[in-house]
C-alpha positions as CSV (number, residue, x, y, z in Angstrom):
1,X,-38.4,-19.9,6.4
2,X,-39.0,-17.4,9.0
3,X,-38.1,-13.6,7.7
4,X,-38.8,-10.9,10.8
5,X,-37.9,-7.5,8.9
6,X,-38.0,-5.7,12.6
7,X,-35.3,-7.7,13.8
8,X,-31.8,-7.7,12.8
9,X,-29.2,-10.0,14.9
10,X,-26.1,-7.8,14.7
11,X,-23.7,-9.4,16.1
12,X,-23.9,-13.1,18.0
13,X,-24.0,-11.7,21.1
14,X,-27.8,-10.7,20.3
15,X,-28.7,-14.3,19.9
16,X,-30.6,-16.0,22.3
17,X,-32.0,-19.6,22.8
18,X,-35.4,-18.5,22.7
19,X,-34.9,-17.2,19.3
20,X,-33.1,-19.8,17.6
21,X,-35.2,-22.2,18.7
22,X,-38.0,-20.3,17.0
23,X,-36.5,-19.5,13.9
24,X,-34.9,-22.6,13.4
25,X,-38.3,-24.4,14.0
26,X,-36.9,-28.0,15.0
27,X,-37.1,-28.2,18.5
28,X,-36.1,-26.5,21.6
29,X,-32.7,-25.2,21.9
30,X,-31.3,-25.0,25.3
31,X,-27.8,-23.8,24.6
32,X,-25.6,-22.5,22.2
33,X,-21.6,-21.9,21.2
34,X,-20.3,-19.7,18.8
35,X,-16.8,-19.4,17.1
36,X,-16.1,-17.5,13.9
37,X,-15.1,-18.8,10.6
38,X,-13.8,-17.3,7.2
39,X,-11.6,-14.2,6.3
40,X,-14.8,-11.9,4.3
41,X,-13.9,-8.5,4.6
42,X,-17.8,-6.8,4.5
43,X,-19.7,-9.5,6.4
44,X,-18.7,-11.8,9.3
45,X,-19.5,-15.1,9.7
46,X,-20.1,-17.5,12.5
47,X,-20.8,-21.1,13.1
48,X,-23.2,-21.9,15.9
49,X,-23.5,-25.3,17.2
50,X,-26.7,-25.8,18.9
51,X,-27.8,-28.3,22.1
52,X,-31.7,-29.5,21.9
53,X,-33.9,-29.9,25.0
54,X,-34.6,-33.4,23.0
55,X,-31.7,-35.4,22.2
56,X,-33.4,-36.8,19.1
57,X,-35.0,-33.1,17.9
58,X,-34.2,-33.7,13.9
59,X,-32.9,-29.9,13.9
60,X,-29.8,-29.1,12.5
61,X,-26.4,-29.3,14.5
62,X,-25.0,-26.4,13.7
63,X,-26.2,-23.3,11.5
64,X,-24.4,-20.4,10.2
65,X,-25.2,-17.0,11.2
66,X,-23.6,-14.0,8.5
67,X,-23.9,-10.2,9.6
68,X,-22.5,-7.4,8.1
69,X,-18.8,-6.2,9.0
70,X,-18.3,-4.9,12.1
71,X,-15.6,-2.1,10.9
72,X,-17.5,0.9,9.5
73,X,-16.2,1.4,6.5
74,X,-16.0,-1.9,5.2
75,X,-20.4,-1.5,6.4
76,X,-20.5,1.5,4.8
77,X,-19.3,0.4,1.2
78,X,-21.5,-3.1,1.8
79,X,-24.1,-0.7,1.7
80,X,-23.0,1.5,-0.5
81,X,-22.8,-1.0,-3.7
82,X,-26.2,-2.7,-2.4
83,X,-24.0,-5.8,-1.3
84,X,-26.2,-6.4,1.9
85,X,-29.5,-6.0,0.3
86,X,-28.6,-7.9,-2.5
87,X,-27.7,-11.3,-0.6
88,X,-30.4,-11.2,1.6
89,X,-33.1,-10.4,-1.0
90,X,-31.4,-13.3,-3.0
91,X,-32.4,-15.7,-0.1
92,X,-35.8,-13.9,0.7
93,X,-37.0,-13.5,-3.3
94,X,-35.5,-15.9,-5.1
95,X,-34.3,-18.9,-3.5
96,X,-36.7,-20.4,-1.8
97,X,-38.1,-21.7,-5.1
98,X,-35.0,-23.2,-6.0
99,X,-32.7,-26.6,-6.1
100,X,-29.2,-26.5,-6.6
101,X,-26.5,-25.4,-4.1
102,X,-28.2,-22.9,-2.0
103,X,-28.2,-23.2,1.5
104,X,-31.3,-23.1,3.6
105,X,-32.3,-19.9,5.0
106,X,-34.1,-19.8,8.6
107,X,-34.5,-16.0,9.2
108,X,-33.2,-12.8,6.8
109,X,-33.4,-9.4,7.6
110,X,-31.8,-6.1,6.5
111,X,-32.1,-2.4,7.6
112,X,-31.8,-0.2,4.8
113,X,-30.6,2.9,6.6
114,X,-27.7,1.2,9.0
115,X,-26.6,-1.5,6.8
116,X,-27.1,-4.2,9.9
117,X,-28.3,-7.1,8.0
118,X,-28.5,-10.9,9.2
119,X,-28.7,-14.3,7.4
120,X,-29.1,-17.9,9.8
121,X,-28.2,-20.5,6.8
122,X,-28.1,-24.4,7.2
123,X,-24.2,-25.0,7.6
124,X,-22.4,-26.8,4.4
125,X,-20.2,-29.1,7.1
126,X,-18.4,-31.4,6.3
127,X,-17.3,-29.6,3.4
128,X,-13.8,-29.1,1.7
129,X,-14.0,-25.5,0.4
130,X,-12.5,-24.9,-3.2
131,X,-9.1,-23.6,-3.8
132,X,-9.0,-21.1,-6.9
133,X,-5.2,-21.4,-7.7
134,X,-5.1,-25.1,-6.1
135,X,-7.9,-25.7,-9.3
136,X,-10.5,-28.1,-9.4
137,X,-10.9,-31.9,-10.1
138,X,-13.1,-32.3,-13.6
139,X,-15.6,-34.2,-11.6
140,X,-15.4,-31.2,-9.1
141,X,-16.1,-28.9,-12.1
142,X,-19.1,-31.2,-13.4
143,X,-20.9,-31.1,-10.3
144,X,-20.3,-27.5,-9.9
145,X,-21.8,-26.8,-13.6
146,X,-24.6,-28.8,-13.5
147,X,-25.7,-27.2,-10.5
148,X,-25.7,-24.0,-11.5
149,X,-27.8,-25.1,-14.2
150,X,-30.3,-25.9,-11.9
151,X,-30.1,-22.9,-10.5
152,X,-29.9,-21.2,-14.0
153,X,-32.5,-22.8,-15.6
154,X,-36.2,-21.6,-14.1
155,X,-35.0,-18.5,-14.1
156,X,-33.9,-18.0,-18.2
157,X,-35.5,-14.5,-19.6
158,X,-37.8,-14.6,-16.3
159,X,-39.7,-10.8,-17.1
160,X,-39.6,-10.1,-13.4
161,X,-36.4,-10.4,-11.7
162,X,-35.4,-8.7,-15.4
163,X,-37.6,-5.4,-13.9
164,X,-36.4,-5.7,-10.6
165,X,-34.4,-2.6,-9.2
166,X,-32.2,-4.4,-6.9
167,X,-30.9,-6.4,-9.4
168,X,-30.1,-4.2,-12.1
169,X,-27.8,-2.1,-10.3
170,X,-26.2,0.0,-12.8
171,X,-22.5,-0.8,-12.6
172,X,-19.6,1.9,-12.5
173,X,-17.3,-0.4,-14.0
174,X,-16.7,1.2,-17.8
175,X,-14.4,1.5,-20.6
176,X,-12.6,4.7,-19.3
177,X,-12.2,3.2,-15.6
178,X,-11.2,-0.4,-17.1
179,X,-8.6,1.3,-18.8
180,X,-7.4,3.0,-15.1
181,X,-7.5,0.3,-13.4
182,X,-5.7,-2.0,-16.7
183,X,-2.5,1.0,-16.2
184,X,-2.6,0.4,-12.6
185,X,-2.2,-3.7,-13.2
186,X,0.1,-3.8,-15.7
187,X,2.2,-1.6,-14.2
188,X,2.2,-3.6,-10.9
189,X,2.9,-7.1,-12.8
190,X,4.9,-6.0,-15.9
191,X,6.8,-8.5,-17.2
192,X,5.1,-11.0,-15.5
193,X,2.2,-10.6,-17.9
194,X,2.7,-12.5,-21.5
195,X,2.6,-10.7,-24.7
196,X,-0.1,-13.0,-25.6
197,X,-2.3,-12.0,-22.6
198,X,-1.1,-8.4,-22.3
199,X,-2.8,-8.1,-26.1
200,X,-5.9,-9.7,-25.1
201,X,-6.3,-7.4,-21.9
202,X,-5.5,-4.4,-24.3
203,X,-8.1,-5.5,-26.5
204,X,-10.7,-5.6,-24.4
205,X,-10.1,-2.4,-22.7
206,X,-10.2,-1.1,-25.8
207,X,-13.4,-1.6,-27.1
208,X,-15.1,-2.3,-23.6
209,X,-17.6,-0.1,-23.8
210,X,-19.2,-1.3,-27.0
211,X,-19.0,-4.8,-25.9
212,X,-21.0,-4.6,-23.1
213,X,-23.7,-2.5,-25.4
214,X,-23.4,-5.8,-27.6
215,X,-23.9,-8.4,-24.8
216,X,-26.9,-6.1,-23.1
217,X,-28.7,-6.4,-26.6
218,X,-32.5,-7.6,-26.8
219,X,-31.3,-10.8,-29.0
220,X,-28.6,-12.1,-26.1
221,X,-29.8,-14.4,-23.4
222,X,-30.8,-13.3,-20.5
223,X,-30.6,-15.0,-16.7
224,X,-29.8,-14.8,-12.9
225,X,-25.8,-14.3,-12.3
226,X,-24.0,-14.8,-9.0
227,X,-21.5,-12.6,-10.1
228,X,-18.4,-14.3,-8.4
229,X,-19.0,-17.4,-9.3
230,X,-15.5,-19.4,-8.2
231,X,-14.1,-22.1,-6.2
232,X,-13.4,-19.6,-3.1
233,X,-17.2,-19.8,-2.7
234,X,-17.4,-23.3,-3.4
235,X,-18.3,-25.8,-0.4
236,X,-17.6,-29.5,-1.8
237,X,-19.7,-31.6,0.7
238,X,-17.9,-34.8,2.6
239,X,-19.8,-37.6,3.6
240,X,-22.6,-36.5,5.9
241,X,-23.2,-33.3,4.0
242,X,-26.3,-32.1,3.8
243,X,-25.5,-31.0,-0.1
244,X,-22.7,-32.1,-2.3
245,X,-22.3,-28.6,-3.5
246,X,-22.7,-25.0,-1.2
247,X,-22.0,-21.9,-3.3
248,X,-21.6,-18.8,-0.6
249,X,-21.2,-15.1,-0.9
250,X,-24.3,-14.1,-3.1
251,X,-23.7,-10.4,-2.5
252,X,-23.2,-9.8,-6.0
253,X,-25.9,-11.8,-7.7
254,X,-27.4,-9.4,-10.2
255,X,-28.9,-9.9,-13.7
256,X,-27.5,-9.9,-16.8
257,X,-25.7,-12.0,-20.0
258,X,-27.1,-15.4,-19.0
259,X,-23.8,-17.3,-19.6
260,X,-21.4,-15.4,-17.4
261,X,-21.0,-17.2,-14.5
262,X,-20.6,-20.3,-16.8
263,X,-17.6,-18.7,-18.4
264,X,-16.1,-17.3,-15.2
265,X,-16.1,-21.0,-13.7
266,X,-14.7,-22.4,-16.6
267,X,-11.9,-20.4,-17.5
268,X,-10.3,-20.7,-14.6
269,X,-11.1,-23.5,-12.6
270,X,-9.0,-26.0,-14.0
271,X,-5.6,-26.2,-16.0
272,X,-5.8,-25.4,-19.4
273,X,-5.6,-28.4,-20.5
274,X,-8.0,-30.5,-18.3
275,X,-10.0,-27.6,-19.5
276,X,-9.5,-28.0,-23.2
277,X,-9.6,-31.5,-22.8
278,X,-12.9,-31.8,-21.1
279,X,-14.9,-28.6,-22.6
280,X,-17.4,-29.9,-24.5
281,X,-18.4,-33.0,-21.6
282,X,-18.3,-29.9,-19.1
283,X,-20.9,-27.8,-20.9
284,X,-23.0,-30.3,-21.9
285,X,-23.4,-31.2,-17.8
286,X,-24.4,-27.4,-17.5
287,X,-27.2,-27.5,-20.5
288,X,-28.1,-31.1,-19.5
289,X,-29.1,-29.4,-15.9
290,X,-30.8,-26.1,-16.8
291,X,-33.8,-28.7,-17.9
292,X,-35.7,-29.8,-21.1
293,X,-37.7,-27.1,-21.2
294,X,-34.6,-24.8,-21.6
295,X,-35.4,-22.1,-24.0
296,X,-31.6,-22.2,-25.2
297,X,-29.4,-24.5,-27.5
298,X,-26.4,-26.5,-26.6
299,X,-24.7,-24.0,-28.9
300,X,-26.4,-21.1,-27.9
301,X,-24.5,-22.0,-24.9
302,X,-21.4,-22.3,-26.0
303,X,-21.3,-19.0,-27.6
304,X,-22.9,-17.6,-24.5
305,X,-19.5,-18.7,-23.1
306,X,-17.2,-17.9,-26.0
307,X,-18.3,-14.2,-25.7
308,X,-18.3,-14.6,-21.9
309,X,-14.6,-15.3,-21.7
310,X,-13.6,-11.6,-21.4
311,X,-15.4,-11.7,-17.8
312,X,-12.8,-13.5,-16.1
313,X,-10.2,-11.1,-17.5
314,X,-11.6,-8.2,-16.6
315,X,-12.4,-9.8,-12.9
316,X,-8.5,-10.2,-13.1
317,X,-7.8,-6.9,-13.3
318,X,-10.5,-5.2,-11.9
319,X,-10.4,-7.2,-8.1
320,X,-6.8,-7.1,-8.1
321,X,-6.6,-3.3,-7.9
322,X,-9.3,-3.1,-5.4
323,X,-8.7,-4.6,-2.7
324,X,-5.1,-5.0,-0.2
325,X,-2.1,-6.6,-1.7
326,X,-0.9,-10.2,-0.6
327,X,1.2,-12.8,-1.8
328,X,-1.2,-14.8,-2.1
329,X,-3.5,-12.1,-4.2
330,X,-0.9,-12.2,-6.4
331,X,-0.4,-15.7,-7.2
332,X,-4.2,-15.9,-7.7
333,X,-4.6,-12.9,-9.6
334,X,-2.1,-13.8,-12.0
335,X,-3.7,-17.6,-12.2
336,X,-6.9,-16.1,-13.1
337,X,-5.1,-13.8,-15.8
338,X,-3.4,-16.9,-17.2
339,X,-6.4,-19.1,-17.2
340,X,-8.9,-16.9,-18.4
341,X,-6.9,-15.2,-21.6
342,X,-6.2,-18.8,-22.5
343,X,-9.8,-19.5,-22.6
344,X,-10.7,-16.4,-24.6
345,X,-7.2,-17.6,-27.3
346,X,-8.8,-21.2,-27.3
347,X,-12.5,-19.9,-28.3
348,X,-10.6,-17.2,-30.7
349,X,-13.5,-14.7,-28.8
350,X,-11.2,-11.8,-30.1
351,X,-13.1,-12.2,-33.2
352,X,-16.3,-11.1,-31.3
353,X,-15.0,-8.4,-29.7
354,X,-16.4,-5.1,-31.3
355,X,-13.5,-2.8,-33.2
356,X,-11.7,-0.4,-30.2
357,X,-13.1,3.0,-29.6
358,X,-12.0,6.3,-28.9
359,X,-13.5,6.7,-25.4
360,X,-14.3,10.6,-25.4
361,X,-14.6,12.1,-22.3
362,X,-17.7,13.4,-20.6
363,X,-19.9,16.4,-20.5
364,X,-22.9,17.1,-17.8
365,X,-26.3,18.0,-19.6
366,X,-27.1,22.0,-18.5
367,X,-30.3,20.3,-17.0
368,X,-27.8,19.0,-14.1
369,X,-26.6,22.6,-12.5
370,X,-30.0,22.1,-10.6
371,X,-30.9,19.8,-7.7
372,X,-31.9,16.0,-8.1
373,X,-34.0,13.6,-6.8
374,X,-32.3,12.1,-3.8
375,X,-31.8,8.5,-2.7
376,X,-33.1,6.4,0.2
377,X,-29.4,6.4,1.6
378,X,-29.0,8.3,4.9
379,X,-25.9,9.7,3.5
380,X,-27.1,11.0,0.3
381,X,-25.8,14.2,-0.5
382,X,-25.6,17.0,-3.0
383,X,-22.9,19.6,-3.3
384,X,-22.3,22.9,-5.2
385,X,-18.8,23.9,-4.8
386,X,-16.7,27.0,-6.1
387,X,-13.0,28.2,-5.0
388,X,-10.3,31.2,-6.3
389,X,-7.3,31.5,-6.1
390,X,-5.4,35.5,-6.7
391,X,-1.7,35.2,-6.2
392,X,-0.9,38.7,-7.0
393,X,-3.4,39.5,-4.0
394,X,-2.3,36.8,-2.2
395,X,-5.9,36.1,-1.4
396,X,-7.3,32.5,-2.2
397,X,-11.6,30.9,-1.1
398,X,-13.8,28.5,-1.4
399,X,-17.4,28.1,-1.0
400,X,-19.2,24.6,-0.5
401,X,-23.2,24.3,0.1
402,X,-23.8,20.5,0.7
403,X,-27.4,19.3,1.3
404,X,-28.1,16.0,3.9
405,X,-31.7,15.9,2.6
406,X,-32.5,12.5,4.2
407,X,-30.3,13.9,7.5
408,X,-32.7,17.0,7.8
409,X,-29.5,19.3,7.6
410,X,-26.9,21.3,4.9
411,X,-23.5,22.0,5.0
412,X,-22.2,25.3,4.6
413,X,-18.6,26.6,4.4
414,X,-17.3,29.7,3.2
415,X,-13.1,30.4,3.4
416,X,-10.7,32.7,2.6
417,X,-7.0,32.3,3.6
418,X,-3.5,33.9,2.0
419,X,-0.3,34.5,3.0
420,X,0.1,36.6,6.4
421,X,-3.6,36.8,6.6
422,X,-6.0,34.8,9.2
423,X,-8.1,32.2,7.8
424,X,-11.7,33.0,8.2
425,X,-14.6,31.1,8.0
426,X,-17.7,30.6,7.8
427,X,-18.2,27.0,9.1
428,X,-22.3,25.7,9.8
429,X,-22.7,21.9,9.6
430,X,-26.0,21.8,11.2
431,X,-27.9,24.1,9.2
432,X,-31.5,23.8,8.1
433,X,-32.3,22.2,4.9
434,X,-33.2,25.3,2.7
435,X,-36.3,24.7,0.4
436,X,-34.5,25.9,-2.7
437,X,-30.7,25.4,-3.2
438,X,-29.8,28.6,-4.7
439,X,-31.3,30.3,-1.6
440,X,-29.6,29.2,2.1
441,X,-29.7,30.9,5.5
442,X,-28.4,30.2,8.5
443,X,-28.3,32.2,11.9
444,X,-25.3,33.9,11.3
445,X,-25.0,33.9,7.1
446,X,-27.0,34.1,3.6
447,X,-25.8,31.6,0.6
448,X,-26.9,32.6,-2.6
449,X,-26.4,30.4,-6.0
450,X,-27.5,31.7,-9.1
451,X,-26.7,29.2,-12.4
452,X,-26.8,32.5,-14.7
453,X,-26.0,30.7,-17.8
454,X,-26.0,26.9,-17.0
455,X,-22.2,25.5,-17.8
456,X,-20.8,28.8,-18.4
457,X,-21.5,31.4,-16.0
458,X,-22.3,31.0,-12.2
459,X,-22.6,34.1,-9.5
460,X,-22.0,33.1,-6.1
461,X,-23.2,35.6,-2.8
462,X,-22.1,35.3,0.5
463,X,-22.8,37.1,3.6
464,X,-22.2,36.8,7.2
465,X,-20.2,36.6,10.2
466,X,-17.3,33.9,10.7
467,X,-14.4,33.5,12.7
468,X,-10.8,34.5,12.2
469,X,-7.9,32.1,12.9
470,X,-4.4,33.4,13.0
471,X,-3.7,29.6,13.2
472,X,-5.5,27.6,10.9
473,X,-5.4,24.4,11.9
474,X,-7.5,25.5,15.1
475,X,-10.3,24.8,12.8
476,X,-8.9,21.1,13.0
477,X,-8.8,21.2,16.7
478,X,-12.4,23.1,17.2
479,X,-11.2,25.8,18.6
480,X,-13.0,28.9,18.3
481,X,-11.8,32.3,16.5
482,X,-12.6,35.8,16.9
483,X,-15.5,37.3,15.6
484,X,-15.2,38.8,11.9
485,X,-17.0,39.6,8.9
486,X,-17.1,38.0,5.5
487,X,-18.7,39.4,2.0
488,X,-18.0,37.8,-1.5
489,X,-20.0,38.7,-5.1
490,X,-18.2,36.9,-7.2
491,X,-19.0,35.2,-11.0
492,X,-17.4,32.0,-12.2
493,X,-16.9,31.8,-16.3
494,X,-16.1,28.3,-17.6
495,X,-12.7,28.5,-19.6
496,X,-12.0,24.9,-19.7
497,X,-14.5,22.3,-21.3
498,X,-16.8,20.6,-18.2
499,X,-15.5,17.4,-17.2
500,X,-18.3,14.5,-16.1
501,X,-16.9,11.9,-14.1
502,X,-18.0,8.1,-15.4
503,X,-18.2,6.5,-12.1
504,X,-20.0,8.8,-10.0
505,X,-22.4,11.7,-10.6
506,X,-20.3,14.5,-10.6
507,X,-18.8,17.2,-12.8
508,X,-15.8,19.9,-12.6
509,X,-15.3,22.7,-14.6
510,X,-12.3,25.2,-15.2
511,X,-13.2,28.6,-14.3
512,X,-11.8,32.4,-14.3
513,X,-13.3,34.5,-11.1
514,X,-14.3,37.8,-11.1
515,X,-16.1,40.0,-8.0
516,X,-15.0,41.9,-4.9
517,X,-14.3,39.7,-1.5
518,X,-14.7,41.6,1.7
519,X,-12.9,39.9,4.9
520,X,-12.4,41.3,8.3
521,X,-12.9,44.7,6.6
522,X,-10.4,44.4,4.0
523,X,-11.5,44.8,0.1
524,X,-10.5,42.6,-2.7
525,X,-11.6,42.9,-6.4
526,X,-10.9,39.6,-8.5
527,X,-10.5,39.9,-12.1
528,X,-10.2,36.5,-14.0
529,X,-8.1,35.3,-11.5
530,X,-8.3,31.5,-12.1
531,X,-10.9,29.1,-10.0
532,X,-12.9,25.6,-10.1
533,X,-16.4,24.5,-9.7
534,X,-17.9,21.4,-9.3
535,X,-21.3,19.9,-8.5
536,X,-21.9,16.1,-7.1
537,X,-24.4,14.2,-6.1
538,X,-24.9,10.6,-4.7
539,X,-23.8,9.0,-1.3
540,X,-21.0,10.8,0.4
541,X,-19.2,9.7,3.2
542,X,-16.3,11.4,4.1
543,X,-15.4,8.8,6.8
544,X,-14.7,5.5,4.3
545,X,-11.9,6.7,2.4
546,X,-9.2,9.0,2.5
547,X,-8.5,11.6,-0.9
548,X,-6.4,13.7,-2.4
549,X,-8.3,16.3,-4.5
550,X,-6.7,19.0,-6.9
551,X,-7.8,21.8,-9.3
552,X,-4.3,23.3,-11.4
553,X,-4.2,26.2,-13.6
554,X,-0.8,26.3,-15.6
555,X,0.9,29.3,-16.5
556,X,0.4,28.2,-20.5
557,X,-3.4,28.0,-20.0
558,X,-3.0,24.1,-19.3
559,X,-5.6,23.2,-16.8
560,X,-5.2,20.2,-14.6
561,X,-7.6,18.0,-12.2
562,X,-7.4,14.8,-10.4
563,X,-8.2,12.7,-7.2
564,X,-6.1,9.9,-6.3
565,X,-8.6,7.8,-4.4
566,X,-7.7,5.9,-0.9
567,X,-10.3,3.3,-0.1
568,X,-9.5,0.5,2.9
569,X,-8.1,-2.4,1.1
570,X,-8.1,-1.4,-2.3
571,X,-5.5,-0.5,-4.9
572,X,-5.0,3.2,-6.5
573,X,-7.6,4.4,-7.9
574,X,-7.7,7.6,-9.5
575,X,-9.5,10.2,-11.8
576,X,-9.4,13.6,-14.0
577,X,-8.0,15.3,-16.6
578,X,-5.5,16.8,-18.5
579,X,-6.8,20.0,-20.8
580,X,-3.9,22.0,-23.2
581,X,-4.6,25.4,-24.1
582,X,-6.9,25.4,-27.4
583,X,-6.6,21.6,-27.2
584,X,-9.2,18.7,-26.3
585,X,-9.4,17.6,-22.5
586,X,-7.2,14.7,-22.1
587,X,-8.4,11.8,-19.2
588,X,-4.9,10.3,-17.0
589,X,-5.0,7.2,-16.3
590,X,-2.9,7.9,-13.0
591,X,-3.2,10.9,-11.0
592,X,-1.0,10.2,-7.3
593,X,0.0,12.3,-5.0
594,X,2.8,12.2,-2.0
595,X,2.4,14.2,1.1
596,X,4.0,14.7,3.9
597,X,1.9,16.4,7.2
598,X,3.0,18.5,10.1
599,X,1.7,17.6,13.9
600,X,-1.0,19.8,13.9
601,X,-2.8,18.0,10.8
602,X,-2.0,20.8,7.8
603,X,0.3,19.9,4.7
604,X,3.3,20.3,4.4
605,X,4.8,19.1,1.2
606,X,2.9,17.8,-2.1
607,X,3.8,16.2,-5.2
608,X,1.7,15.0,-8.0
609,X,2.6,12.2,-10.2
610,X,0.3,12.5,-13.5
611,X,-0.3,10.0,-16.9
612,X,-0.1,10.1,-19.4
613,X,2.8,12.1,-20.2
614,X,5.4,11.8,-16.9
615,X,4.1,15.4,-15.4
616,X,4.9,15.6,-12.1
617,X,4.4,18.9,-10.4
618,X,5.5,19.8,-6.6
619,X,3.0,22.1,-4.7
620,X,3.5,25.1,-2.1
621,X,1.5,26.1,0.1
622,X,0.4,29.4,0.3
623,X,-3.2,29.4,2.7
624,X,-4.8,27.2,4.4
625,X,-8.3,26.8,5.2
626,X,-9.5,23.5,7.0
627,X,-12.4,21.8,8.3
628,X,-12.8,19.4,10.9
629,X,-16.1,16.6,10.0
630,X,-17.4,14.9,12.4
631,X,-19.9,11.7,11.8
632,X,-22.9,11.0,13.6
633,X,-21.5,8.1,14.6
634,X,-18.3,9.5,16.4
635,X,-16.2,9.1,13.4
636,X,-13.3,11.9,12.3
637,X,-11.9,13.1,9.1
638,X,-9.6,16.2,8.7
639,X,-10.1,17.6,5.7
640,X,-7.7,20.4,5.2
641,X,-7.7,22.8,2.0
642,X,-5.0,24.8,0.9
643,X,-4.5,27.0,-2.1
644,X,-1.2,26.9,-3.8
645,X,1.5,28.1,-6.4
646,X,2.9,25.0,-8.3
647,X,5.7,24.1,-10.5
648,X,6.1,21.1,-12.9
649,X,8.7,19.0,-13.8
650,X,9.1,20.7,-17.6
651,X,9.8,24.0,-16.3
652,X,5.7,25.6,-16.1
653,X,4.2,27.3,-13.0
654,X,1.1,27.8,-11.8
655,X,-2.1,27.9,-9.3
656,X,-4.7,26.4,-7.7
657,X,-6.3,24.5,-4.8
658,X,-6.1,20.9,-3.0
659,X,-7.9,19.3,-0.8
660,X,-6.6,16.1,1.5
661,X,-9.4,14.2,3.5
662,X,-7.2,12.1,6.1
663,X,-9.6,9.7,8.1
664,X,-8.2,9.8,11.7
665,X,-8.3,6.5,14.2
């Protein structure tokens, strides 16, 4: 296999006959043609048919080129999730020494900054693609499991792979997130879910964190996982094919419970009747293929498959809620759920689950108030955010420091607004990266951050020259405003329980805010008015998804927070909490937003729905403080923020801030 790290083929137009001759290495290629194949979302695939100078050349008649998706959002997602790196490194680091259903790789390259990658692979044609809904024959299932055993056998318990960072990325899936996705799944498919299958799902969700911990124990066999070993990723060779089976899409390859792939395949590839009739026979085909030196017994394989039968249940729930909904998708996911739940019940796997446990909300550590070691990603970002809203004086504001160390810039934003006053904004998206995040200076402003008592008290000072806009939408157009001075000296004091997100490094804290704000010569003294602050670190790509965020304070002392994420090609996803006065914080299972917008890009109406509790919230915007976000590659997002008064369906009122991130064409 050729591996030229400094050359990445980003699209078929980059191919040349000379390059193909070099990397295929089987004769001089004089001509080639390209056709698109497959329907992948994260990657694009092309069949490249080759013509050689010597008609007797032994080279392949065609190869397959796989490259990163041309869609920018899909590419950023593939990069952020490590999908591209994992597949390239599978072919460069692992596949060369493996037997089994793996296509030969002639070239592999990956650019960690841009997300560009290429794989030039042997063509599986002529072959028939498996179909998850139709299912497999018993003979196809035996072949798939035997070929999987040939891959797994040499790698079981491999110490080098067990320590490989790229194979052991932390999964964002946990009990809280699975619970949210299950709530959406159960609502979507409702009566289509059989009662006994609903019981399996609820039992798994209730014990999921403990289940993951048990399966990661040192005494459980660990090995290489394809991560999506199912019929739709299999090409069964027909006469003339180079291999009887080719397995594709190794983007989810990982290190983990050794028999996950076996359970996932066996649970859904066959009808329940065929699986029951041939269960031990098929497991034996896999175990025999592990080889005579395999460090596991047949009984250990059988037990591992039983315990990992829940993987398919989880995947049916998660996958259905994270991709665009289609009729075929609905049919496939319900087929998956039925077959995998039946597999769980047939093997009495519920008896192997730990007892259900309440999932306590996470809280941040005081040390997290400081800065963090940056990752390698270009869009790795660390952000400190603060807001306040004083309904009595009719003024609200927000401050944010965002650091992009791998781009060498800082974002500094400080804005105030309200009814009857202009929106006053200090906006700098190209500030010099400060040596210390607690002191940031630009040509026109200074920002000071002081965690007086970590997680309890935080002081923020702003002094600078901004611009006043009578029309706040001017900030979304990039128009200049009237120069004015803006100063703040404010202290955020924690009133609620600090809340740490489960799926990304971030925490939110409900506060009261006191101090002074002077905007365009008008001074405001704040005395314990509602406010919020948050701190996050990790990859932040504003241009890859939309969302609606809120932090609200109700008049009875209840604190609400949530974000409704809208990720392209994925189902609904939300995060949030409700904290009643004097009571424990409760994580939400749903925080959805419906909004309308004026032609100028500013929100007009917004309604929120919160579960549990069937709470509805209507928003009445009082002041706009938007910003316009432009990426280096030209993508644009409107980021209107606003403070608002709110009313709930049960008669309560309140105040707080919302933001709407909206990617524009």
